[in-house]
Phi, psi and omega in degrees: 000141187267147177266124186261120184220153174281162186298325182295341182260357185290306191298315184292338180265357190299324185289317177290325177300309177302312178301324187261356185075015182273151173237147185259131173279123193268158173295146170293329174212172185295340179253000177215166172253154177263125181261170178296326174306319183294322178288319181303321175305329177274353180038048179084356184291148178310144171247131173280129176234152173230124176233158170252122183242119178058029184092357185240124176297137172227132175237129178213157167273122176229155174286145180300343176272358182296125171284150177308309181305327177281332172303313183296314187277325181268329180261311178272344173085023182256113191253005176294325171289106190269157171264116185248295183251343180067008180234012181069014187267329192266324183084359180301337184265013186298138173208174183261122177244115187059028182092356183254134171288124171229161167276115189286354173279354174256005181242135172279143180308321180296333181286344180270354176311130168088003182267168176256116185244146174229128176248179187303318184304341183257014185277316182284158178293169174308319186272012177090358178288130185292161174287150180311322180292315173315303188295324176293326175290321176297310184292332185253014177056055185271023186212160167232272178288327176089359182302310187274001195295310179312301180306313182298316174303313181292320181287322181297318178298322180293320177296324180281333174295332178274323183219094182296331182234061187285156171277175180300313180304321190284331176289322177297313177298317186296328182261011183305327190275000180244121180259148175229127187260357181252321200258349185071009169073340184307316191276336177297309178301323181294320180292318180300311178296325176294320181291322177293331177293318187297333177274357187288000000 
């Protein structure tokens, strides 16, 4: 079940959301929320949406039931955003929606209409220079199989946007909504702290 909130309450809940693994269902526009009635009125008919992904506008017709993660992978063609659990537990599908890290398996594509989206493909500079968080993960061996890494990088970047100089405990709490089955988390935490130090 999606949690419907207005935009004003989202930022204040972001730390708790990340801690509990909760995801926010975003408004379709700044003035209104998408409710079940809005979707039911279309009876499954395709809905045109326009989103900006990594700086590039995209317009597609999508079924109202299409998840944002499916839209990003199947319509936009960016497969760095992974599908892991389909239950909003693992965080492999995390991306930035209007600057906030969200699990894209809990957001409908129609709810993202008019928003600015950043995926892992948009983190590095145009010349290929890695984002400081990506660089820190590479230098501190913060990955093993790599499946969780895109979502982990997106969540960690959002964490530092809110708290530029976290303690180790704050990093561990901030990333509780993202699961890794390989590394034991030690090097992931080390990577985030290294990125924070690099930005000091």
